[in-house]
Each structure stands twice: as structure tokens, then as C-alpha cells.
C-alpha positions in Angstrom: 17.1 -66.2 -117.7 15.1 -68.8 -119.6 11.4 -69.5 -119.9 12.0 -72.8 -118.2 13.0 -71.1 -114.9 10.3 -71.4 -112.2 8.6 -68.2 -111.8 5.5 -66.7 -110.4 3.2 -65.5 -113.2 2.6 -62.3 -111.2 1.0 -61.5 -107.9 -2.7 -62.5 -107.6 -5.0 -59.9 -106.3 -6.2 -62.0 -103.4 -3.2 -64.2 -102.7 -3.1 -68.0 -103.0 -4.5 -70.5 -100.7 -1.8 -73.2 -101.0 -1.0 -75.7 -98.3 -0.3 -74.0 -95.0 1.7 -76.8 -93.5 5.0 -78.5 -94.3 5.0 -82.1 -95.5 4.9 -84.4 -92.5 3.8 -81.6 -90.1 0.7 -82.5 -88.1 -2.0 -80.0 -88.7 -3.8 -78.9 -85.5 -7.5 -79.5 -85.4 -8.9 -76.0 -85.9 -12.3 -76.9 -87.1 -13.9 -75.9 -83.8 -14.0 -72.8 -81.8 -13.5 -72.7 -78.1 -17.2 -72.9 -77.4 -17.5 -76.0 -79.6 -19.3 -74.3 -82.5 -18.3 -75.2 -86.0 -16.1 -72.8 -87.9 -16.4 -72.9 -91.7 -13.1 -73.0 -93.5 -14.7 -71.0 -96.4 -14.8 -67.9 -94.1 -11.0 -67.9 -93.8 -10.3 -66.1 -97.1 -6.8 -64.8 -97.6 -6.4 -60.9 -97.9 -3.7 -59.2 -99.8 -1.1 -57.2 -97.9 -2.4 -53.8 -99.1 -5.9 -54.4 -97.9 -4.7 -56.0 -94.7 -2.5 -52.9 -94.0 -5.5 -50.7 -94.7 -7.5 -52.5 -92.1 -4.7 -52.2 -89.6 -4.5 -48.5 -90.1 -8.3 -48.1 -90.0 -8.9 -50.1 -86.8 -5.9 -49.7 -84.6 -6.4 -47.8 -81.3 -5.5 -44.2 -80.9 -2.7 -45.0 -78.5 -0.8 -46.8 -81.3 -0.7 -43.7 -83.5 -1.3 -45.8 -86.5 -2.4 -43.9 -89.6 -1.1 -41.2 -91.9 1.5 -40.3 -89.3 2.9 -43.8 -88.7 6.2 -45.3 -89.8 4.3 -47.7 -92.1 1.0 -45.8 -92.7 2.1 -43.0 -94.8 3.8 -42.8 -98.2 4.9 -40.3 -100.6 1.3 -39.5 -101.6 -0.3 -39.7 -98.2 1.1 -36.4 -96.8 2.8 -36.5 -93.5 5.9 -38.7 -93.3 7.3 -37.6 -90.0 6.9 -41.0 -88.5 5.7 -42.0 -85.1 6.3 -39.6 -82.2 4.3 -41.5 -79.6 5.7 -45.0 -79.6 8.1 -44.4 -76.8 5.6 -42.4 -74.8 3.1 -45.3 -75.2 5.8 -47.7 -74.1 6.5 -45.7 -71.0 2.9 -45.6 -70.0 2.7 -49.4 -70.4 5.8 -49.9 -68.3 4.4 -47.7 -65.6 5.4 -45.0 -63.2 7.7 -45.3 -60.2 5.5 -43.3 -57.9 3.3 -44.8 -55.2 0.2 -43.1 -53.9 -1.0 -44.0 -50.4 -2.9 -40.9 -49.4 -6.3 -40.9 -51.1 -8.4 -40.2 -47.9 -8.9 -36.6 -46.9 -6.9 -35.2 -43.9 -8.6 -36.2 -40.7 -11.1 -38.4 -42.5 -9.8 -41.9 -42.7 -11.5 -44.7 -44.8 -12.6 -46.4 -41.6 -14.3 -43.2 -40.4 -16.3 -43.0 -43.6 -17.5 -46.6 -43.4 -18.6 -46.8 -39.7 -20.4 -44.3 -37.4 -18.5 -41.7 -35.7 -18.0 -38.0 -35.1 -16.0 -35.9 -37.7 -13.6 -33.5 -36.0 -14.5 -29.9 -36.3 -11.0 -29.1 -37.6 -11.6 -31.4 -40.5 -14.9 -29.6 -41.3 -13.1 -26.2 -41.2 -10.5 -27.4 -43.6 -13.0 -28.9 -46.0 -15.1 -25.8 -46.0 -12.1 -23.6 -46.6 -11.3 -25.4 -49.9 -14.8 -26.2 -51.0 -15.7 -24.9 -54.5 -19.2 -24.5 -55.8 -21.4 -21.8 -57.3 -23.0 -19.7 -54.5 -26.4 -19.9 -56.0 -26.1 -23.7 -56.1 -25.0 -23.8 -52.5 -27.8 -21.4 -51.4 -30.4 -23.6 -53.1 -29.1 -26.8 -51.4 -28.9 -25.1 -48.0 -32.5 -23.9 -48.3 -33.7 -27.3 -49.3 -31.7 -29.1 -46.5 -33.0 -26.6 -43.9 -36.6 -27.1 -45.0 -36.6 -30.9 -45.7 -33.9 -31.9 -43.1 -33.0 -34.7 -45.5 -31.1 -34.1 -48.7 -30.1 -36.8 -51.2 -27.2 -35.9 -53.5 -26.8 -38.2 -56.5 -23.5 -38.3 -58.5 -20.6 -40.4 -59.5 -18.0 -41.5 -56.9 -15.1 -39.2 -56.2 -16.8 -36.1 -57.6 -16.9 -34.2 -54.2 -20.3 -35.3 -53.0 -19.1 -36.1 -49.5 -17.2 -32.8 -49.2 -20.3 -31.1 -50.4 -22.4 -32.9 -47.8 -20.1 -32.1 -44.9 -19.7 -28.5 -46.0 -23.5 -28.0 -46.3 -23.9 -29.3 -42.7 -21.1 -27.2 -41.5 -22.6 -24.0 -43.1 -25.9 -24.9 -41.6 -24.4 -25.0 -38.2 -25.5 -28.6 -37.7 -22.7 -29.6 -35.3 -21.4 -32.0 -34.3 -21.6 -34.0 -37.5 -21.6 -37.8 -37.4 -21.1 -40.3 -40.2 -23.4 -43.3 -40.5 -22.4 -46.8 -41.4 -23.2 -47.4 -45.1 -24.3 -51.0 -44.2 -27.4 -49.6 -42.4 -30.4 -50.9 -44.2 -32.9 -48.4 -45.5 -35.6 -49.9 -43.3 -33.5 -49.4 -40.1 -32.3 -46.0 -41.0 -34.8 -44.1 -38.8 -33.8 -46.1 -35.8 -30.3 -44.6 -35.9 -31.9 -41.3 -34.8 -33.9 -42.7 -31.9 -31.3 -41.8 -29.2 -28.1 -39.8 -28.8 -25.0 -41.5 -30.1 -23.0 -42.9 -27.3 -19.5 -41.9 -26.4 -19.5 -38.2 -27.1 -22.0 -36.8 -24.5 -23.4 -34.6 -27.2 -26.4 -35.2 -29.5 -25.4 -34.9 -33.1 -27.2 -32.3 -35.1 -25.7 -33.2 -38.5 -25.5 -36.7 -40.2 -24.0 -37.9 -43.4 -24.6 -41.3 -45.0 -22.3 -42.0 -48.0 -23.4 -44.6 -50.6 -25.7 -46.7 -48.5 -26.0 -50.3 -49.5 -29.2 -50.8 -51.6 -30.3 -53.6 -53.7 -33.4 -55.0 -55.4 -35.9 -55.9 -52.6 -34.1 -53.5 -50.2 -34.4 -50.2 -51.9 -34.3 -46.7 -50.3 -37.9 -45.5 -50.4 -39.8 -42.4 -49.7 -41.4 -43.8 -46.6 -37.9 -44.4 -45.1 -37.0 -40.8 -45.6 -40.3 -39.5 -44.1 -39.7 -41.6 -41.0 -36.1 -40.2 -40.8 -37.4 -36.7 -41.3 -39.7 -37.0 -38.3 -36.9 -38.2 -36.1 -34.6 -35.5 -37.2 -37.2 -32.8 -36.5 -37.4 -34.0 -32.9 -33.7 -33.5 -32.5 -33.4 -30.4 -34.7 -30.9 -32.3 -36.8 -30.2 -32.7 -40.6 -29.1 -35.6 -42.8 -27.3 -35.6 -46.2 -27.2 -38.9 -48.1 -25.0 -39.4 -51.1 -25.9 -42.0 -53.7 -24.2 -43.2 -56.8 -25.7 -43.9 -60.2 -26.4 -47.6 -59.4 -28.3 -47.0 -56.2 -31.7 -48.6 -56.0 -34.2 -45.8 -55.1 -38.0 -45.7 -55.2 -39.8 -42.4 -55.3 -37.0 -40.6 -53.6 -36.4 -37.0 -54.6 -32.7 -36.4 -55.4 -30.5 -33.5 -56.3 -27.9 -34.2 -59.0 -24.5 -33.2 -57.9 -22.4 -31.6 -60.6 -18.6 -31.5 -59.7 -16.8 -28.2 -59.9 -13.9 -27.8 -62.3 -10.7 -29.5 -61.3 -8.7 -26.3 -61.9 -10.9 -24.4 -59.5 -10.6 -27.1 -56.8 -6.9 -27.2 -57.2 -6.5 -23.5 -56.9 -8.7 -23.4 -53.8 -6.6 -26.1 -52.1 -3.4 -24.3 -53.0 -4.5 -21.0 -51.8 -5.5 -22.5 -48.4 -2.1 -24.0 -47.8 0.3 -21.4 -49.5 0.6 -17.7 -50.1 -0.9 -16.3 -53.3 2.4 -15.9 -55.1 3.4 -19.6 -54.4 0.0 -20.8 -55.3 0.1 -19.0 -58.7 3.6 -20.4 -59.4 2.5 -23.9 -58.7 -0.6 -23.5 -60.8 1.7 -22.3 -63.7 3.9 -25.4 -63.7 3.9 -27.5 -66.9 3.3 -30.6 -64.8 0.2 -28.9 -63.3 -1.2 -28.0 -66.7 -0.6 -31.6 -67.9 -2.3 -32.9 -64.8 -5.4 -30.7 -65.3 -5.6 -31.7 -68.9 -6.2 -35.3 -67.9 -9.7 -34.9 -66.3 -8.8 -36.4 -62.9 -11.2 -37.1 -60.1 -11.5 -34.5 -57.3 -9.9 -36.8 -54.8 -6.9 -37.0 -57.1 -6.9 -33.2 -57.4 -6.9 -32.9 -53.6 -4.0 -35.3 -53.3 -2.1 -33.5 -56.1 -2.6 -30.2 -54.2 -0.9 -31.7 -51.1 1.9 -33.0 -53.3 2.5 -29.6 -54.8 2.6 -28.2 -51.2 5.3 -30.7 -50.4 7.1 -29.8 -53.6 7.0 -26.1 -52.7 8.4 -26.9 -49.3 11.3 -29.0 -50.8 9.8 -32.3 -49.5 9.0 -33.8 -53.0 10.8 -34.0 -56.2 10.0 -32.7 -59.7 9.8 -36.3 -60.8 7.1 -37.2 -58.3 5.1 -34.2 -59.5 5.5 -35.2 -63.1 4.6 -38.9 -62.4 1.6 -38.2 -60.2 -1.0 -38.2 -63.0 0.0 -41.6 -64.3 0.4 -42.9 -60.7 -3.1 -41.8 -59.8 -4.4 -43.6 -62.9 -2.6 -46.7 -62.0 -4.1 -46.5 -58.4 -7.6 -46.2 -59.9 -7.1 -49.3 -62.1 -5.8 -51.3 -59.2 -9.0 -50.3 -57.3 -11.1 -51.6 -60.1 -9.6 -55.0 -59.8 -9.3 -55.4 -56.1 -11.6 -57.7 -54.2 -13.1 -56.1 -51.2 -16.6 -55.0 -50.0 -16.8 -52.2 -52.6 -15.3 -54.4 -55.4 -16.5 -53.9 -59.0 -18.7 -56.8 -60.2 -17.1 -59.4 -62.4 -19.3 -58.4 -65.4 -18.1 -54.8 -65.0 -14.5 -55.9 -64.8 -15.0 -57.8 -68.0 -16.4 -54.6 -69.6 -13.4 -52.6 -68.4 -11.0 -55.1 -70.0 -13.1 -55.1 -73.2 -13.1 -51.3 -73.3 -9.4 -51.3 -72.9 -9.2 -53.6 -75.9 -11.8 -51.6 -78.0 -11.1 -48.1 -76.7 -12.7 -45.7 -79.1 -14.6 -48.5 -80.8 -18.4 -49.0 -81.1 -20.0 -49.4 -77.8 -22.4 -52.1 -78.7 -19.5 -54.2 -80.0 -17.5 -53.6 -76.9 -20.5 -54.6 -74.7 -21.1 -57.7 -76.8 -17.6 -59.0 -76.6 -17.2 -58.1 -72.9 -20.0 -60.6 -72.2 -18.0 -63.2 -74.0 -15.1 -62.5 -71.7 -17.4 -62.5 -68.7 -18.4 -66.1 -69.5 -14.8 -67.1 -69.8 -13.9 -65.4 -66.4 -16.8 -67.2 -64.8 -15.4 -70.5 -66.0 -12.1 -69.7 -64.5 -13.6 -68.7 -61.2 -15.9 -71.7 -61.0 -15.6 -74.3 -63.7 -18.6 -76.3 -62.3 -20.9 -73.3 -62.7 -22.8 -72.7 -65.9 -21.8 -69.1 -67.1 -24.6 -66.7 -66.9 -24.9 -63.3 -68.6 -27.9 -61.0 -67.9 -29.8 -60.1 -71.1 -30.6 -56.7 -69.9 -27.8 -55.3 -67.7 -26.5 -51.9 -66.6 -27.4 -48.7 -68.5 -24.7 -47.5 -70.9 -24.4 -44.2 -68.9 -23.8 -45.9 -65.6 -21.3 -48.3 -67.2 -19.3 -45.6 -68.7 -19.4 -43.5 -65.6 -17.8 -46.3 -63.7 -15.2 -46.7 -66.3 -14.5 -43.0 -66.5 -15.3 -43.1 -70.1 -17.3 -41.0 -72.6 -19.8 -41.7 -75.2 -19.8 -40.0 -78.6 -20.9 -40.3 -82.2 -18.2 -40.9 -84.9 -17.7 -42.7 -88.2 -16.4 -46.2 -88.2 -14.5 -47.5 -91.3 -16.2 -50.5 -92.9 -15.7 -52.3 -96.2 -18.8 -50.4 -97.5 -17.5 -47.0 -96.4 -17.8 -44.9 -93.3 -20.8 -45.7 -91.0 -21.8 -43.4 -88.0 -21.8 -45.4 -84.7 -22.1 -44.7 -81.0 -18.6 -45.2 -79.6 -17.1 -45.3 -76.1 -13.6 -44.3 -75.0 -11.7 -43.7 -71.8 -11.5 -40.1 -70.9 -7.8 -40.6 -70.2 -6.2 -42.2 -73.3 -3.6 -43.9 -71.1 -6.2 -45.9 -69.2 -6.4 -48.8 -71.8 -2.6 -49.3 -71.7 -2.4 -49.2 -67.9 -5.5 -51.5 -67.4 -4.1 -54.2 -69.8 -0.8 -54.2 -68.1 -2.4 -54.5 -64.7 -4.6 -57.4 -65.7 -1.8 -59.3 -67.4 0.9 -58.8 -64.8 -1.1 -58.1 -61.6 -3.7 -60.8 -61.9 -2.1 -63.9 -63.6 -5.2 -66.0 -62.6 -7.1 -64.1 -65.3 -4.7 -65.1 -68.0 -6.4 -68.4 -69.1 -9.7 -66.6 -69.7 -8.0 -63.6 -71.4 -6.1 -65.8 -73.7 -9.2 -67.8 -74.6 -11.0 -64.5 -75.3 -8.2 -63.2 -77.5 -8.3 -66.4 -79.5 -12.0 -66.0 -80.0 -11.5 -62.4 -81.2 -8.8 -63.6 -83.6 -11.4 -65.9 -85.2 -14.0 -63.2 -85.6 -15.2 -62.3 -89.1 -14.9 -58.5 -88.4 -11.6 -56.8 -89.2 -12.0 -54.3 -86.4 -12.3 -57.2 -83.8 -9.2 -59.0 -85.2 -7.2 -55.8 -85.3 -8.0 -55.0 -81.7 -7.1 -58.5 -80.7 -3.7 -57.8 -82.2 -3.3 -54.4 -80.5 -4.2 -55.9 -77.2 -1.6 -58.6 -77.5 0.9 -55.9 -78.6 0.4 -54.2 -75.2 0.8 -57.5 -73.4 4.0 -58.2 -75.3 5.4 -54.8 -74.3 4.7 -55.8 -70.7 5.8 -59.5 -70.9 7.1 -60.6 -74.3 8.0 -64.2 -73.5 4.5 -65.0 -72.1 2.7 -63.2 -74.9 4.8 -65.0 -77.5 4.3 -68.4 -75.9 0.5 -68.1 -75.1 -0.8 -66.1 -78.0 1.4 -65.0 -80.8 3.3 -68.2 -81.6 0.1 -70.3 -81.7 -1.5 -67.9 -84.1 1.7 -67.8 -86.2 1.7 -71.6 -86.7 -2.0 -71.8 -87.3 -3.3 -73.2 -90.6 -5.8 -70.4 -90.7 -4.9 -67.2 -92.7 -6.7 -64.9 -90.3 -4.9 -66.3 -87.2 -1.5 -65.7 -88.9 -2.5 -62.2 -89.9 -3.4 -61.4 -86.3 0.1 -62.6 -85.4 1.6 -60.3 -88.0 -0.4 -57.4 -86.7 0.5 -58.2 -83.1 4.2 -58.2 -83.8 3.9 -55.0 -85.9 2.1 -53.1 -83.3 4.3 -54.4 -80.6 7.3 -53.1 -82.5 5.5 -49.8 -83.0 5.3 -49.2 -79.2 8.9 -50.1 -78.8 8.7 -53.7 -77.7 12.3 -54.9 -77.8 13.6 -57.8 -80.0 10.7 -58.0 -82.5 13.1 -57.7 -85.5 15.1 -60.6 -84.1 11.9 -62.7 -83.9 11.2 -61.9 -87.6 14.8 -62.6 -88.6 14.6 -66.0 -87.0 11.2 -66.9 -88.4 12.2 -65.8 -91.9 14.8 -68.6 -91.9 12.6 -71.2 -90.2 11.6 -74.4 -91.9 8.0 -73.8 -91.1 6.6 -71.9 -94.1 3.8 -70.4 -91.9 6.4 -68.7 -89.7 8.2 -67.5 -92.9 4.9 -66.1 -94.1 4.3 -64.2 -90.9 7.8 -62.8 -91.1 7.4 -61.6 -94.7 4.1 -59.9 -94.0 5.6 -58.2 -90.9 8.7 -57.1 -92.7 6.4 -55.2 -95.1 4.9 -53.3 -92.2 7.9 -52.5 -90.0 10.3 -52.3 -93.0 10.0 -48.6 -93.7 12.0 -47.8 -90.5 14.7 -50.3 -91.4 14.4 -50.8 -95.2 17.8 -52.1 -95.9 17.5 -54.9 -93.4 14.0 -55.7 -94.5 15.0 -56.0 -98.1 18.0 -58.2 -97.2 15.6 -60.6 -95.5 13.2 -60.5 -98.4 16.0 -61.2 -100.9 17.2 -64.1 -98.8 13.6 -65.5 -98.7 13.2 -65.1 -102.4 16.5 -66.9 -103.1 15.4 -69.7 -100.8 12.0 -69.9 -102.6 13.6 -70.3 -106.0 16.3 -72.7 -104.7 13.7 -75.0 -103.1 11.2 -74.7 -106.0 13.4 -76.0 -108.8 10.4 -78.1 -110.1 7.8 -75.7 -111.6 5.0 -78.0 -110.2 6.2 -77.5 -106.7 6.9 -73.8 -106.8 5.3 -71.9 -104.0 3.3 -69.3 -105.8 1.6 -68.1 -102.6 4.9 -67.2 -101.0 6.2 -65.6 -104.2 3.0 -63.4 -104.1 3.6 -62.5 -100.4 7.2 -61.5 -101.1 6.1 -59.3 -104.0 3.4 -57.7 -101.9 5.9 -57.0 -99.2 8.1 -55.1 -101.7 4.9 -53.3 -102.9 4.2 -52.0 -99.4 7.8 -50.9 -98.9 7.6 -48.9 -102.1 4.4 -47.2 -100.9 5.8 -46.2 -97.6 7.7 -43.1 -96.3 10.9 -45.0 -97.1 10.0 -45.3 -100.8 13.1 -43.5 -102.1 15.5 -45.6 -100.2 13.6 -48.8 -101.1 13.7 -47.8 -104.8 17.5 -47.2 -104.7 18.0 -50.6 -103.1 15.9 -52.4 -105.7 17.9 -50.8 -108.5 21.2 -51.5 -106.8 20.5 -55.3 -106.5 18.3 -55.7 -109.6 20.8 -57.9 -111.4 22.1 -59.9 -108.5 20.2 -63.0 -109.6 17.0 -64.2 -111.1 15.2 -64.5 -107.8 16.0 -61.0 -106.7 15.0 -59.5 -110.1 11.7 -61.3 -110.0 11.1 -60.0 -106.5 11.9 -56.4 -107.4 9.9 -56.3 -110.7 6.8 -58.1 -109.3 6.8 -55.8 -106.3 7.2 -52.7 -108.5 4.4 -53.7 -110.8 2.2 -54.4 -107.8 2.9 -50.9 -106.5 2.0 -49.3 -109.8 -1.5 -50.8 -109.6 -2.4 -48.8 -106.5 -4.4 -45.6 -106.8 -5.4 -42.8 -104.4 -8.1 -44.0 -102.1 -8.1 -47.4 -103.9 -10.6 -45.7 -106.4 -10.8 -47.4 -109.8 -10.0 -44.1 -111.6 -8.0 -42.6 -108.8 -4.6 -41.1 -109.5 -1.9 -43.9 -109.6 0.3 -43.5 -106.6 3.6 -44.3 -108.3 2.8 -42.0 -111.2 2.1 -39.2 -108.7 5.4 -40.0 -107.0 7.1 -39.8 -110.4 5.5 -36.4 -111.3 6.7 -34.9 -107.9 10.1 -36.4 -108.2 10.8 -35.2 -111.7 11.6 -31.8 -110.2 12.2 -32.5 -106.5 14.2 -35.8 -106.7 15.5 -36.5 -110.2 17.3 -39.7 -108.9 14.0 -41.2 -107.8 12.3 -40.2 -111.1 15.1 -41.9 -113.0 14.8 -45.0 -110.8 11.0 -45.3 -111.5 11.6 -45.0 -115.2 14.4 -47.5 -115.1 12.3 -50.1 -113.3 9.5 -49.5 -115.8 11.8 -50.2 -118.7 13.0 -53.4 -117.0 9.6 -54.6 -116.2 8.3 -54.0 -119.8 11.4 -55.8 -121.2 11.2 -58.8 -118.9 9.6 -61.9 -120.5 7.6 -62.7 -117.3 6.7 -59.1 -116.2 5.9 -57.5 -119.5 2.3 -58.7 -119.6 1.2 -57.4 -116.2 3.3 -54.3 -116.7 1.5 -53.5 -120.0 -1.8 -54.2 -118.2 -1.0 -51.5 -115.7 0.0 -49.0 -118.4 -3.4 -49.6 -120.1 -5.1 -48.8 -116.8 -3.1 -45.7 -116.4 -4.0 -44.5 -119.9 -7.7 -45.1 -119.2 -7.4 -43.1 -115.9 -5.6 -40.3 -117.9 -8.7 -40.1 -120.1 -10.5 -38.9 -117.0 -7.7 -37.0 -115.2 -5.6 -34.2 -116.7 -3.0 -34.6 -113.9 -2.6 -38.3 -114.8 -2.3 -37.4 -118.5 0.5 -34.9 -117.7 2.3 -37.4 -115.6 2.2 -40.0 -118.4 3.2 -37.5 -121.0 6.4 -36.9 -118.9 7.1 -40.6 -118.1 6.4 -42.3 -121.5 9.3 -40.6 -123.4 11.7 -41.9 -120.8 10.6 -45.4 -121.4 11.7 -45.3 -125.0 15.5 -45.9 -125.5 15.4 -48.6 -128.2 13.4 -49.3 -131.3 11.8 -52.3 -129.7 10.7 -50.2 -126.7 9.1 -47.6 -129.1 7.3 -50.4 -131.0 5.9 -51.9 -127.8 4.5 -48.6 -126.4 3.3 -47.2 -129.7 1.5 -50.5 -130.4 -0.2 -50.2 -127.0 -1.4 -46.7 -127.5 -2.6 -47.4 -131.1 -4.6 -50.5 -130.2 -5.9 -49.6 -126.8 -9.7 -50.1 -126.7 -11.9 -47.9 -124.5 -13.7 -49.2 -121.4 -16.6 -51.6 -121.9 -16.2 -51.8 -125.6 -16.3 -48.0 -126.2 -14.1 -46.4 -128.9 -10.4 -45.8 -128.1 -9.9 -43.0 -125.7 -8.7 -39.7 -127.3 -5.9 -39.4 -124.7 -4.1 -42.4 -126.3 -3.6 -40.5 -129.5 -2.3 -37.5 -127.6 0.1 -39.6 -125.6 1.4 -41.3 -128.8 2.7 -37.9 -130.0 5.0 -37.8 -127.0 7.0 -40.8 -128.1 10.0 -40.3 -130.4 10.9 -43.1 -132.8 14.3 -44.7 -132.2 
């Protein structure tokens, strides 16, 4: 090796900003966002691989299992190194169940019967009453109020048992026969429905139920309407129960809030009606039943599951059908959300559901803000001639989350300034986001243009959380349909001239691989050899993240990239310093991963292959030595902590760390940054006894020649204190550990 060889002077803390396109390549015009607003290039600042990895860990959704337990999120100092246990489970959820559910309606109560007027068979009322679950004091209070007022309004979310409660109350009151009323009946015309006996039955109804009447601004259900109805009912000695949802428009109407019973109680009641006590207890004890009850299902799903268990007990259903029912019912709910019918969810609410799937567990205000952006894009897709409109003040947060079967809670959110407590929103069922994104991407292709436009907007956002969730969303889409996700989203990001776009492509591929999307390593292998340096950059960054599970293959690719870099950069003036930094940072992350020992052994094994490989290994090693616990200025150095543990637990690794230190200190190009790291370690040791003990163990192993002794003793004798203070006393103590050679 000579001083004239092209060589990176060492990895820069923030990375370079060199040309992002090859000579002769047309650079796409990326100066404008999709809405035509200018985007300043100054905002697109490169981020080193270590910081970018931290953002990925901090902001990825819970379904990705990214963090201290991930294949690339741990390290020898981060504790748990068991890897990912949920990747395949997540992938299975995305790919869906094989069970179809076609029996939501209650026995004897069809969907048509609940929408239009008609008599409910007495046998149906008997069955519902037999499995009805509610506290007796609650039922007693409701019955007394219904008996006295003749009109009772139950308010609650859909599918919480409101209709069953209404019918059971009328049945217990003896108000038979019971008729359902058409929900399209306007509030002003409601009293007219009780003016004469209903035709066709020959009997005057004494019980009525009206489920979710259609109300809107200007046509609200008011107290005068109920007073008129009450007079008509008194004439007929009849009673009416009305069920309303959280979005019903009411004015001065007294309501009783309906609280649903526990799912376990409802399931047990249904099973005990249809089976003997011993069979019912056996079915309730099944692992599949416990899994189902742990998912907070709606009561209609509980009733359907009870019927399936009955079929299973009779030998008419398989164990697989029972096991898949929970996921199948969730899929059924998601399909309902995106169907177009008279009860369809509003487009703005559909946009919110999609945004919540992308930002599940994220700040609610951020989710709502970005859902309105998606809503505008969806409106453009529906009607390009219409100017998109978004209400400034929309649905209350509680009503929105109730529709989405989501919960609100307070929790800390990671920011660059530290944890900040925020109001967050998350689906109650953690599988919902995966199922919903799959349904939208594969079941509603017409929504793809708006969704792609929205994802591109997210990738251009200045907030790391937003960009990370764009990547995690695309990862789910890739697991569902890799070719489309690559062509429409990932590849355009990967060849972008903007750093942040390419970084989102890196994270998309990484997370897609984490949830077991096939062929991601093949994509990276191909891109690492591509003539477009932007694709090579993406491949290098991604190798650093997925490499811990295949370190040998990752290091082979990185060595090949380093050799190509030095081969193509024969002229020092044309040497690609940015790519050299990226390669070193990739090695750094691999050394700070659960595969650290294997990576260290590979670096030693190939250290003397050639100049390019040696530079890659030493620059990456010195980079890794800079990192401290919690990224604190005076935190314990991670590599030194590794060495201290390995000294007794893994002597081979301890020997490898000392060997790379000696080689870095003796390398003409690496010695300066390596000595700088040692200075930092000594200053940290002045504040930390543990760091001092680690250095006291390591330094003697770095002295095998007189020259090595002179280098380190000079460092310790001349080391100044921080901010011009006197030399730290620890330097003199550490000097005594060195033995002259």
C-alpha cells in the first residue's frame, strides 16, 4: 500500500452529498411536490446509517417487531439477540386466511328483515332471549323505563348487541308480536307508522324496533317526534325501542348508553344453549377459543363463532376453520368498510382507516392530518373535475376511533429532542393494519393511483416517523404484490436524486424482507452490481440492515462493491468518497448487530485480501468504535463493552477486536481516526470506572512492538483534558498498564 493509492480519509459523520446521478443520466425534475409546491433541496440532508437505523427502529409499527428483538435492531450490548419471532406470522396475516364467512345475520333475522318493516318470528325472539347476557339490574332499569316511557333510545356502537337487547327487552315486556321498522323512515314521519295496524298479519303489533334510523343535519330525530310517537303507542298499548349509533343526529332526545357484555360471557351463553354443559366447557377451553376471545371481537362475530364451534363439536367443521375464524372475521370487517352500499363508510372515513393502518400506534393528530391528504387524492381519483374538499372540523375523535375499532391512549413518541408524550391511536386488533392494506391494494386497484401519490408525499415529509411509516406501508404492499410495489413505488424512490427518497426505498426493502417477502436479497444482489450508483447506494444501505441474518453473503457483496469502487476510482480526484463512507457505515452496523462475532471473524479472515477490502474493514471497525450506549457523549463505548464481556466469555472475539485495533493504529490512513477514538475512550474512562477497567484490559494487548508502545504511551502522556482542562488522571493510571517492548 502506498500513500498515492486512492483512499477515503475516513467516514464523515453525516455522509457526503456527491453527485447522485451517473454521467449522461437524465436527472428527473424533482423540484416540485405533487401539489405543485416548491421543495427546497436544502431540506434533503443526508443521514448516516447509524442514525437512520435508529429512526427505523424507533418509528416502525408494532407488527414489524422492529427494535431490541429484531434481526438488525439488537447487538451485543442491546440485550436480547433472539431475532424476530413474528416475521412469518405477520406474513401469514398479510397473505390472508382461507376461510370464508357468509353468516353474519342472526338465525331467523335476515339482513332484509332488519332493513324493512316486518314481523319477527316468535321462535327467533325465544332464541335471542335464551342467549342474551346483561346484568339483571341493568335489564330491570331498562324494562322499567321502557314500560313507563313506551319509547327507549339505546345509543352505542354497531355490532355491540344493541338490536338483541332491544328485541329481548320487548320480549320480556310481553310486547308481542314485534315488528321491525324501515330505517329509512324519516323522523318526521315516524309517528304515522303507528296510526293503523300493520297489514298482512291480522294482529296489531305491540312491540316495535327501529335500528339505526337515517338522520342527518336538517332532519334530526327530535324530542317532539318521540312525544308524538309515545301518544300513538299509548293508544295501542305498544312499545318502541330505537337503536342509534355514535354519529346519529339527535336533538334533545334522552338516550341510554348501551354497554356491551363481555365477549366471553356471550360466547358461553350461546354454547350452553346449543350444547350440553360438558361440551360447552370443552369448547370454551380450546386454545383457538382463548385466542379468539383475546382479540376483542364484535358480538356478532362471537355469535357466529359460537355457531362454528357447535358445528365443530358435531364434526361438521374442521379445526383449521376454527383456528382461522378470527382472522377471517377481521377480513370480513375490512371488506365491509370498503364496500359501496347504502351503509357504506364515507370516503373521508375510508381515508382515515387507510392512514390509521399506515400509522397504527402513531400520534392521532398526525394520522388525521395525513388522512385528509389522502382524502384529497382519493377525491381526485373519483372525480378529476371536482375541486377536493376537506371539512375543517370533522368527526369527533371518539366516533372516528369507534368506527375503526381502534383505541386512544397516551404514550411517549421518540423525537430528535427526546421522548414526547402524545395522544396515540391504534387498532384494537394488531392484525387490522396488515389486513386493511392488503385489501385496499389488491381488492381495490382503482385506489392505487391515489395511494401511490400519497406514499410519495409521505416519503418527502420532513418527519422521520412519516417517512418510516411510508416505508412500512410499502413493505406490506410488497409482501402482497412485490412486482407492483417495486414498479410503482420502490424503484422510483431508489433512482431518485433525493437522499430521503432513496432512504425510504432502503427501509421499504428492509422491512419487506423482515416480514418474509421473498426475493429481496436477489434484488439487492442485482442492484449492488448495477451501473446506476443510486441503486448501488440503496443496496449497500439495505445490506447493513438485513445483513445480520446472512452476514457472510452481505460481506461478500460489500467487498465486491469496495473492489469496484477502488477499481473505478483510480484517479484520486474522481474517487467516490460518499460511497466509500456508505460501505464503511454498512460494516459498522454489521459489527453492532447480533451477528457481530461472525462479522468480526469474516473481517479478520479477509483483512489482507487486497487494499480495498482492508480499507473497508478498518474504516468500518473504527466507525463502530465511535458508538456509545444511548449515543451519549460520555456513554460506555459499545465495542469496548463487547471486548470486556468477550475477554472471559469469547476469547476469540476479544482477540479479534485487539487485532483490528492494532491493524487500524498501524495503518497509515486509519491511524489518525483510530487515535482519535482512543482519546475519546480515555476521556470517557475519566468519568466511568467500567470504561477504565475495559481499557486497562485492552491497551496491553495493543502493544506487541516498540513502535506500538511509543504510539500509545505518547497518546497517554500528551492527552489534554476536555475544553482545555488539565490532563485527566486516568491517563496516567492507564499508562502504567503498558509494558515497554
